[in-house]
N, C-alpha and C positions, 0 to 999 in steps of 0.2 A: 579768418585772416590771422596768418601767424605774425606774434607779436615778441619783442624781445622781453627779457625777464624782466620782473617787477623793478621800476627803476625809485630807488631812495631820492626823496627831495634833497634838491641842491648836489646831488652827483653828476659830475661833469661829463660829457659825453661828446665823442667825436661819430659823425654819422657819415660814412663812405661808402660811394658806389665801389665797384669795382672794376669793371670792365670798361676801358678806352677812360678811366679816372685814375686809377693806380697803376695800369699799365696801357701802353699805347694801341692796343689791341682788343679783339673780341673773345675771352677764352672758347666759348663754347665752339664758333665758329672753329678757331684753330684746332680743338680737340676731333672736330666732326670730319676736317680733311687729313688729319695726321693719319697715315697708312697703319691700318690694324687696331688702331686704340679703340674706338667707337662702331665704326662701321667697315664694312667689306670693302673693295675697292669698287666695286659695282655701285655700292650704297653709295659711296663719297662721291660719284660722278651726278649721281641723282640731286644729292643733297646741294651741290653745286649748283645745280640747274635752278632748283627750288631758291635758294636763297637769292640768286640774280633775279628770279621772277618777283620775290618779296621785296627786296633791297635795291633792285637796279635802278636806273633814270626813269623806267617806266612800267610801274609795280602791276603786275597783273595777278598777285597772290597775296591775301590777307595775311597780316599777323600770325592770328590765331590758325588758319589753315596750314602755314608753314609749320607751327610748332607741332600741330599733329601729325602731319606727313615727315616730319623729323622724327618723331618717337617711332612712328611705324616702322620707319628705315632701321631705328635701334633694334626694335624686338625681332625684324626680320635678320638682323646681322648678328643674334647671338641665342643660339639654339638653347645655350644652357641657363638663360636668363639673367635679369638684372637685380640688382638690391641697392640700397643706399649706401651699403659700402662699396661695392664696385664704381658706383659714381664719385665717392669719394677719391677713390683709388685714379682713378681718370683724372679728376682735376687736378691730384697732386702730381700725376706725370706730365701733364701738359703745362704746368707752372713752372717745369724746370725751363722751358724754353720760354718763359715770359718774364725777365726780370721786372721789379719794381722801378720805377722812374727812381733814380738815384735822391733826387729832393724829397721823394716820398718816404725812401728810407732814411733820410737824414731826419726829416719832421717825427717820423715816428720812434727815431731812437730817443731823441729828447722827449717824447712823451713818456718811453719807457724809464727815462732817469728821473721822472718826478717822482717827490715823497709819496708814499702808501698812506691810505687808500689811493690809488692812483684813479685817473680819467678812465673811463672804458671807452672801450669801441663798437661800435655797431657797424659792421660790415652789410649794407642794406643794397639789396641786388635784386634786379628783375629775373636773372638767370635762376636754374635750377637747383636748390637750396643743398642737396647733398654734393652736387657736383662743385658750387661756389665754395662750400666749405672746403673742400678737398684744394682748389684753386688757392683761398685764402694760405691753409695750413702752408702748402708748398711755396707761394711767394714768402710767407715769413719765414720758413726753414731756411730757403735760398738766401734771403737777404740777413742770417741769423739773427732774427729778430725774436728769438723766443721769450716769454716772460710778459708779453702784452696780455691786458686784460681784455677779452674779447668774445664778441659773438656774432651769428651771421644768419641772417634773416632774408629768404629769398622765396621764388614760386615752387611751390610743393609738388612732390611726386608720390605717386602711390606705384605698389608694386605687385597686384595681385597675381600670382602664379607665375610672377617671376618677368612680366611684362612692364614696361614703364606706361603710366595713365597720368595725365596731366591733372593735378589739383588745383588749388587756387593760384592763378596768374599774379603775381605783383607787379602790376605796372606803376604807371605815374601817380595815379589816385590812390593807389595802395602804399606807395613810399609814403605820400604826404600825410596817410592816417597814422602809420606807424610813427612819423615825426610827432604828429599832435598827440598821440597816446603819452609819447617822452615827456612832451611838453605840458601835457595836462596833470602828469604826475608828479612835477614840480623839478623835473631833470633840467640841467642847464646844458644846452646845447652848445658848444664852444665852437665847434666849426661844421657846416655839412657842404661836403663836395661830392659834384655829380657831373656828368656829362652832359647831362640836359642843363643847357645854359638858357633856354627860352625861359622867358617870364613864367613861373608856375608857384601856386600857392605856398608849398612847401617852403620855399625859397624865402618870400616874403614873410610867412611865421616865424622862422627862424629869427631873421635880422630884427623883427620887431620885437621879440625876445631877447635882444641883446647879444645874439651869437653872430658868427660870422660865417658867409657863403663864398664858395669856392667854384664857380663856373668853370669847368675845365673843357677847354677847346680840344677837339681829337686833333692829332697833327701826325698822319700816317709816317711811318718809317723814321720818326724821330727817337732817339734812344733819351731824351729827357724832354721834361713839359714846362715850355713856358708858363703856364699859368700857375703850375706849382712853384717856379723860380719867383714869379711875381708875388706868391705868398710869403715865401722865404724873405724876401728884400725887407719887407718891415722889419726884420729882426736882423740886425745887421751881423750879429755872431751866428745865427745860424745861415745867414747866406754865406758868410764866408768857409764854416763848417761844410758846407754843400760844395763850395767850390774847392776846398783842400781835397775832398773825399771823392769828388768827381771828375778832378782834372786829369790832364796827360802829365802825370810827373810820376817819379819813383816812389812816392808815397802815396798814392791814389789808391783806391781800392781796385783791386781785381775783378771787375767785374764778371769777364767770361768764367770764372771758377765755377758758376753755377750750371756751364754746360759741360763740365767735364765727363767724359763718357763713362766715370765708376761714381757720379753722383747719385744716381739713383739708388746705389748700395744704400745711402745712408737713410734711406725711408726704414730701414730694419730698425733703428734709432728709435728708443721710447719716447712718446710726447712727453712734453715739458711745460710747466707753468709758469717757469721762472728764468732769469736772466743768465743762468749758471749752467743750465744743460743737463742739469738734475732731472730724471727720470720720474713722471707724475703719473700714475695710473688710477682709475677709478676703481675702489676698494672690491666692489662686487666682481670687477672684471679681474682682478688680480686674484682672487681668492678662486674663482672658477679655473684659471690657467693654472696656478699652484697645485689645483687638485687634480686637474687632468694632467700634469706633468707627474705628479709624485704618483699617479694610477700605473704609470708607463715603467716605474722600478716594482719588480718582482720579489727580489732577494728581502728574507726577511731582517726586518729592521732598518733597511736602508732607505726607505722611504721616509720613515719618520726622522732619520737624522737629516735628510735633505730637508725636509719641510722646516725641522728646527733652525738647521744652517740659514735656509733663507727667511725666515722670519726674521733670526738676529740682525740681517743686514738692512732691512726696509726698515721705514719711520711713518708709523701710523698717523696720519692728520686728518681727523674727521673722516670723511667720506674717500678720502684719498690717499693713496700708499706711493710714499716717495722710496725710490729704490736706492736712495744714500741715505743713510742714519749714523747712529753711535760709533758704528766700527769702520766708517770711510774718513767720518770728519774728524781726526785724531790731534789734529791742532786746536780745534774750536775750544773758548773758553766753558768753564764748568756750568755755567747758567744754562747754556744752549740744550745741551744734552747730559743733564746731570747724573751722575751716579757714582757711588764711592771708588770705582776700580781707576786704576791709572790708565796713561794712554798707551803704555808698553802691555799691559793685560788685554785693552782692546785689540791691541796690534795682535797679539798672540791669538786671540781668538778669532779675528777678522782672517790671518793666515791661515789656522788650522782647519777652521769653518769651512771656507772658500775652496779649499786644496780638496777637504774630503767631498764637499758636495759637487765639484768639479769631476772628481774620480768617479763618483756614481753616477753622474749623468753620462761622461764618456763611456763607462760600461754598459748602461742600462738603457739609455734613451738616444744619444746623438747618433752612433754610427748607423749609416744610410739613411736616417731620417731627418736630418736638417733640414733639406728642403720643403718636406710635407709637415714640419711643425707649424701650427697657428701662430701668427706672429706675435699673441700674446704670451706665448710659452716662450719663445725667442727673447722676449724682453727679460723673461726671467734667468734664462739663459746669461744673457748679457751681464746682468745683474750680479751673477755669480763671478763670472769673469772679470768684471769691473774692479770687484772687491778684491781677488787676487793681484790684479796689476797694481792696485793701488797699495797694496802692503807691500808688495814688491818695489813699487818705487819709494815709499817712505823707507826701506831697508836701505835700497841703495843711495838714498840721500843721508841716510844716517851714517852709512859705513864709509861714503867718499868725505863728507867732513870732517869724520873722526879721524880720518886717514890721512888729513892733509900735514899734520903735525910731523916732523921728522921722528922717527921711532915709534908713534902712535900704532896701537891694535885698530883692528876694523878695517882695515884696507880690503878694497876688493881682489878677487884673483879671477881666472878666466871662468872658473865652473861659476860662481856665484854671478859673475856679469851674463852668462850665457842663460841662467834661471830669470833674470829679470828680462832680457830679450826675448825668450821665450813666452814670459808670460803676455810679454804686449803682443807676438803672433798669435797666442791663442784669443786674443780679446778680439784684435782687428780682422783675424780670419774670419770669425765668427760674423763681422760686420760684413766684408767684402767677400767671402765665399764659402768654405765649411771649416766650424771649428778644428783646430789642431791643438789637441791638448794631452799631446805625448808628455809635456813638462810637469804635468800636476803627478806624476806617477813617478820623480826622481825625490822619493822620500827622504834618502839619507841629505841628500843636498841641501833641501828644503831646512832640514832640523840643524843642520850646520849655519845656514845663516839666520836662523830664530836664534842660535845659542850665542852668535857674534854680536845680533843686535843687542841682545838682553845686555850683555858686555858694556855696551857704549852707553854708559848710565849718563854720562854729562852731555850728552847729545840730544837735545829735544827734537819732536816730530816738528816739522812746520808745514804750514798753510801754502800748497802751491797756488800761484796765481791763476794760471789757466789749467783746469782740469774738464773744460766742457769739451765732450767727445767730437760734438759737431764742428764747431769752431777748431778744433785739434785737425781732423781729417780733412775740412774744407783747406785749412793753411796747407797742409801737406800734398793735397791734390793741386792746388792751385801751383805749388811753389815747385813740385816737380815737372809740372806742365812749363812752367817759366824756364825751368833749368835746360829741359829738351830742347824748346825753342830756341835758346840761345847758345846749344851746344855745350853746355857746361855741366854735365852730370858730376856732382861733388863726388870727391875721393872721401872724404871726411868732414862731419859734423861736428860742433861745439856749441852746445847749448848752454844755459845759464840759470844754475840751481838757486834756489827751489824752486823758482816762478816759472822757469820753463822748462822742467827738468824731463816733462814728457815730449817734447817737440823732436828731439832727437831719435828718441827710440821709435817714436809712432811714425817718423819718417822712414827709419829702416826697416820696419816691419811692413808698413803699408807698399813700400815702394817693392819688398819682396814678393808680396801677392799681386799687386797689380802691374807690375813690370819685371818679370822675373829673368827676362834678357838682358836689364843692365846690369853692371858691377855690383855686389854689395856696397853698403855704405857704412863704414865706422864712424862711431860715436865717441865722443868724451865730454866731459862734463866740469864748467868752470865755477867756482864759487867765486864771483866776481860783482859786483856794481859798482856804479858810479856813484851810488848813494852811500857806499861803504865807510866815507869818511864821516859823513853826517851822522852815521850810527855809529862811528867810534870804534869801527872794524879795521881801519886801513891808516896808512900814512897820507901827508899831505902829498908828497912827491907823486907824479903821474908813474904808471908802471912802466918799465920797460920788457923785453921779451922776457927775461927770466922770472922776474916778479909777478908777471903776469901768468906764466905757466905752472910758477908754485901754488896758483891757486888752482890748479888743477890736480886732481888725487893721483897719487904715484902712480895707481896701476894704469893709467891713461896719459901720461907722459911722454913714453916711449912713441906711442904711435903720434901724437900731435908734434913731434918733433920730425917724424918721419913724412907727415903729410907737408910740413913747412918746408922740407929738403927737396920735395919734388916741384914737379910742374903742374900738377894738377889744379881742382878748384877746393878750396876750404870755406866751409859754409858758416857763418857766425849766425843762429838760429836763436832769437830770444823771443819770449811771449808778447811784447810790447816796447814800444818808445814813446817817451813823454818828454825827454829833452833830448833824445839821440844820443847822449853822452857816451853810455856805455858802450854802444857798437862803435861809436867815432873812435874811442880810445883803444877799442881792443883792434878794430879794424887797421888804425895807424901802426899799433905796436907790432903787429903779425905781417902788416905789408911789407916789412924790410926782407922778407923772405923771398925764396925763389916761385913759392905757390901763390895763386891767382885768389886771394881772399875776399869775399863776397858777405854781404849782410842781409839778413831778411829779418821781417818778423810777423807774427800773427795779426798782433793788432796795433792801431796807431792811435794815441791819444789825441784827435782832431780839436777836441774842446782846449785843452792847454796850448797848441799851436795858434788856434784862433785869438784865444786871450793874450798872448803874448803879441802876436801880431797887431792886435788893435789897442797893444800898449795897456792892457788891462792886469791885476794880479794874477801871478801864475808862475810855474818853474821856467827858469832862462833857459832858453834852445841853445844848445851849443854852437859854435862857430861853424858854419858849412852845412847845417842840420839838413838842408835839401838834397844834398849829394851822398848821404850816409847810406841808405838803401839800395840794394842792386834789385831786389824783386820786391814787388807790389804785395801789401798784405790784402787779408781778405774782411777784416771789419774795424769798427772803431772799439776802443778799450773799455771794458767794463772793469773800473778801478778797483784795484785790490790791495791796499796798503797795508804793511804790517801792522800798523797800530788798529786794535779792534775799535769797530764802529765808528771810523773815519774813511769808509771807502764804499763803493757801490756793492761789493760783492760781501763783506761783512754784514751789512745792512739785509741784504738780501737772504743771507744766512738766518739771520735775525727773524726775518718778517717767515721764513721756513718752517723755524724748529722752536719758536718760543711760545708755542700754545701751553695752556696750562699743563703741569706735569704731574706725575704721579711720584711720591717719595720713594726713593729706593729702599729696600729691605734692608734691615739694620744688622750688620754681623754681632758677634758677642763682643762685650766690652771686657777690658783689661781690667785686672785687680788692682784696686784702687788703695794698695797698702802706701801710706803715706813715707814711709822711709823705707828704702831698698826694695822697691817693688819687685816683686818676681816676673820673669818674662819680659823685660826691657831693660836688661844691663844694669838692674839696680837702681834705676833712675824714673822717678814717676814724670809722666810726658803731660803737661797742661797746655790746653791750645785755648785761645782766648777770643772772644768776640764768634762765638757759635749761635747764630740766631735763627735757623729754619730746620727742617728735616734733611735739607741736601747735604749743608755743611756738616749735620751732626754725624750723616751715614759716612761722610768722608774721614771726619777725625776718628771716628770710631774704629772704622775699618785700618786707620793708620797706627792704631795702638795706645789713643789718648786714654790716661785713666780718669781726668778732669779737664772739665770746659770751665770757660768763663762767658758770662752774659751780662753786657753792658749796659748798665743804666747810666749814661754820662754823655748824653745829648744835649746841646746848646739848646737855648730857649728860642721860640719863634720870633721872628721869622728866619734866624740863621740855618735852625736845622732843615726845613725843607728847601731852602735855597741850595743847600749842599747835596742834597739829595736829587737834585734835578738832573745831573749827570750821570744818574745811574737810571732814569726812565722809569719813576715809581707808575705803576698802573693804576692805584686806587688812591687817589690825591684828597680823600675826606675821609682819612681815617677817625675813631675815636681818639681826642687828644685828652691828657690828663697834664694841666697846665702846672700842675704841683710837683709833678716828678719828672726826671730827666731821662722822658723814655725816648725810645726809638720809635715814634708813632707807627711809621709806616710798617713797621716790623713786629709789632706788638702780636698779632695775631699768628704770625708765623711762629713766634717764641711759644706762644699757647700751644699750638698744635706739636711743636717739638717736644714739648714738656710730657705730653702724653706719648712719647715714643720713647722715652729715655730707659736705656738697657740697665738691668741690675748692675749695682757694683759702681757705675759712672757718677762721680763725684761733680755737683754743680754749683760753682762760685759767683755770685753776684758781684759786679765790679762798679765800684762808685767812685767820685771824685771829692765828694764831701761827707762827713761823717752825717748819718741819717739818724733820726730818733727812732723809738722802737715801733709807732705807729706807721711812720713812713716806710719802713721796712717792710712791716707786714703788709701794707697796703700795695706796695711794689710786688712782693711774691704773688699775692693774689689776684692782682692784675695780669701779673705773665703766666701765671698758672704753675709757677714752680713749687718743688717740694720744699716744705717746713725744714728739711735738713740741709738745704743750701747754706754754705760758707758766705761771708761776707769777705771782698778783698776791697781795701782803700788804696787807692792812689792820691792819696794826700798824706800832709803828716797831723799826726793825732798827740793830743796830750794826755796826761796819766789820768785827769779826770775824765776825759774821752773815753778812753780804753774801760774803764770800770762801768763806765754807762752801757758800754757795748757789750760788756759780759751778759747784761740783762737782753739786751737786742739782739745779738747773734751767738745764741749759745751753741750752735751748731760748728763754731770755728772761725778765726779771723785770718785773713791774709793781710799783713802791713806791708806795704812797698819802701823801700829804702833807696835812693837814686844812688848809683855809682859814682856819679861825679860831683854829688854835693859836697859843700866844704866840710860839714860836720858830721860825715860819714860814720867816722866809728864811735863819735858819742852817741848819734842817733840810734846806730845798730845797737849798740851796750844797751840804752834804754830800751828798746822794743825786746831784748831778749831779755831781761830782767822781768819785764810788764806781761809777755804774753806766757799763754800756756802750752807747753810744749808737746802735751797730749793731743791738742786740738789745732794748734795754730800753725802759722809758717810767717817765715820774714821774705818777703820778695825781693831779691836784690837786681834791681832793674838798671840795665846798661841802654836801654831803647828811650825813643826822644819822650817815652810815657813816663818818665820820673816824676817824682812828684812835683819838684821845685822846679822844672822845664814847663811842664802843665800850667802851674800858677804863672809862670812868666809869658806863655804864651810861644815857648820855643817852638820852631820847627826841625831841628837838628840837633843831635846830642853831640857833648862836646867829644866824647870818647876820649878822654884821659886817664881814666883809671886803669890802673896796670894790676894783674890779679893777685901776684903778690904782697903788694900792699893792701889790697883787699884783705888777703888771707890774713894777714897779720892782725889786721883788726877785727875779724870775725873768730879767730882760732879759739876751741874750747867752747863755741855758743851752746846754747841749752835746747834753744827752738829751732826747728830744722829749716834749712834754706832752700828757695824754689830761685835759680838763676834764670833771669828773663832777659832778652834779646829778640831784636829781628834781623841779625844776621845770620850764616850759615848754620846748618845743624851741627857741622863737626867742630865750627868754631867754639858755639855753646856748651857742647859734650867735653871737648876738651879742657873747657875752663872750669867744668863741674869737677873732671879727674885732678887738675891742678887744685882746687880747694879743698877737694877730701884729702889728697896727699900732705896738705900743710895742715891738717887736724881740723878742718872746718866740717860742721854736720851737714851735707847738703842732700836733701831729699830729690830733688828733681829739677826740670826745667821746664820754662813756658816761653811761648812764643806767640807770636800774633800775624804781623804781617808779612813775616818771612813765607809764609803758607798760603799766602793769597795771591791771585793773578792781579795785574796791574791796575789801578783803579778804573781805566778806560775799558775794560773788559768784565769789570762788573757790573750788572743788569738785575732790575727786579723781572720776576717772572711769576706767574699765577700757580697756585697748587692747586692741582685737579681735585675736584669732590670736596675743596675746603674753604666752603661759603665765602668764596672771593679774597683769600688769605695770598699775600704775595711774601715773597721771599727774595732777599738781596743775597745771591749767590756769589761767596768770596773764596772760600776753601777750594785750594788744587791740589788734587789727589797725587801729580806727579811731584810737587814740592812736599809734600806730605811725606811722600814715600822717602824722600833724603833724611826726614829725621827719623823714620823707621828705621833705615838701616843703620843712620850714625849712633841710635839708641841702642840696636841688637848688638852694636858692636863694641859699645861701652865696656 
């Protein structure tokens, strides 16, 4: 008997039949009578007759004989033979005509939203297992329900010599046996749903174990299920959610989209195990496909380049390969895909690699061969084109946002816009037809785009809310069909970046491929959101036409005015609505023109609507929200808020990529000359709170000469409580209550200590004066070298300094607060007591000033003026480090001003200014490091700003 994978005790399961339980028909019957799918026309008629004899009012044929006859008809209908793969393909094809009950889709979406490790689903069917596997895959794809954790168990088939032969039949007793095995293994069956609503032992067994059973009554020709509706009625929120998504309103789902005549082309998209649409392929399958694809390249050296580029794009996750990785997710925090390189460097690598790989494929692999390429090799080609499209989209985002300011550099022109458009055509033509890759050979234009993006140093890459190719394609196909049905083919589309930046371009490209007889659709991109005010990006006043258009990059403004002056349809196209306010405001502002302004989205946040309608906490819906949309969406919203870790998308990215990571290789360290360091504009660069190999690699790559390792942690339980927000993975580290160590990070620091490059100075930072034994114990515990200096973020006395001469012979760094009342007096004391050959005075402008730490302050007064400090320090013996968490340019300019006033300045020090926000700092395990966990804080992009500022000093 086929059985599900081993069930872990306590694992929650849903056990769901498929035919007449999730859909209102029998998938095998529908496939057998579909012309040309499984049977010849003659065999279809014989099948219909046999079906009537087996299941009619007066049965004369046993179920076993009917099964055998059906398989005979299959074998006679296909001289080429059958296989499990062909059966799965047939299941997927018929599933396009068999949409899930909308209540089932709502129920499964809430299952997908549960925290992981999530509930597993067992689709338990009497149908032929490979066929049912295809049906389930097709149903979930059609409902845009990727990311569910499931498996399929059904009646087995064997294929000797290409013939279908019945194996084990999973009848009602067989299903009961599978259910019993799950329960006996300690699994918790939360729900058992089956159309066998007669009393059966498996229902009773589940109910006795505390689970719920749903006997689904088959109601032919109904598009919804009263049985499932009754289940949802027990949860008012889900019941309302189902009503909103399945009703006859402007904001209800467009269920007809699954029957679009081009929907079958989306089967080429790679499989996925996540809710974001990232292709996920078995590693062995991927390796075989990559080998076969590279074998098609015969030019010396090109096969190796192609392999190298593709491997750089993907992410290895155990026995899976994810077709998006470090070169795709450019805006992810550094703990997720840690490496010392900046996002700009990764963008360049992605663009250059994808262009070269696509050019190789266009020359050697694709011409005339696309239809014959195995689907696994097509997935890899799509991966390459996906990265090219993504790099072009990021370039578009950066250039348009940079170009919003009057006189700003970086705005687009026609040539660069065409590159982006053609990169979309390259990707979507590979999905819907045959790849059109002429754009990859426009080398000079790509190089110009590359240079312009590199110049836009102050515009960061942003995460797009929607980049799921299946959702984007479904939305475009649905929207194009709805526009045609209403007779309103759009003249132009305005989408909203960065979240919806792909939608307008995808619509234009897919329409060009699937509807070549329609007029080309122009696209413009608006940097506008109703939440801009909350983010501090906009004024409180609602926009008028001029202020709204001012949020459109200059390159697109003329065409927007042209559309608005005409009488055509102008489509506002966003990725989602939560409050409907963005589209409502934009629609109101633009509707004063002569154009017909319409609004559409791909996704709707039904959860928020349901919450507000039930007077539960949520975001307030705008007035008249029911009338904002003019076209129906295709799915509900996978939340993707900008703050890391607060949305479903960021949590899913964490799940996919936060496996144990190998520390990146270290570049050579900068020379650590304490005064006048060469190669850094004459300023020594010290970075504080470097506690793991990932952050070490980032700061060394940025040119740091020294790092600070903190021993300043508060005692328990305050320390552990403060770490909870960062998700520590090992919650029982070895603790030293006598030392102020970051216990969760101790092992990562010890590992980092084995990797320190020659010449990099280590400074241990403390907030109290240690005795000799404490410092030696601390260095030994952290594995740090005896040559480490000691930095004190507290006041010290002459007696303590005398003792510290013996305690810390490798050098002292003593802090003085720029805002402290006795600055000059205390500075002169330190300047007279410290040794200029080995020691430094840290002039701290940040919140980490000694007196502020002692007072528990959370903000620095910022009263100190550079000229006043310079008068107090002029002619100092002991070199100064200037510390602050403000911009690199400010600190470097401060250093220069102090030097100009006769102050001996060695360099600068920073901490928070080169870190990602607190909510984006997370722990992750270090691979092959005995469970050591690293709290990754340092941001290569922010470090790069210090590198540039110091190089220009």
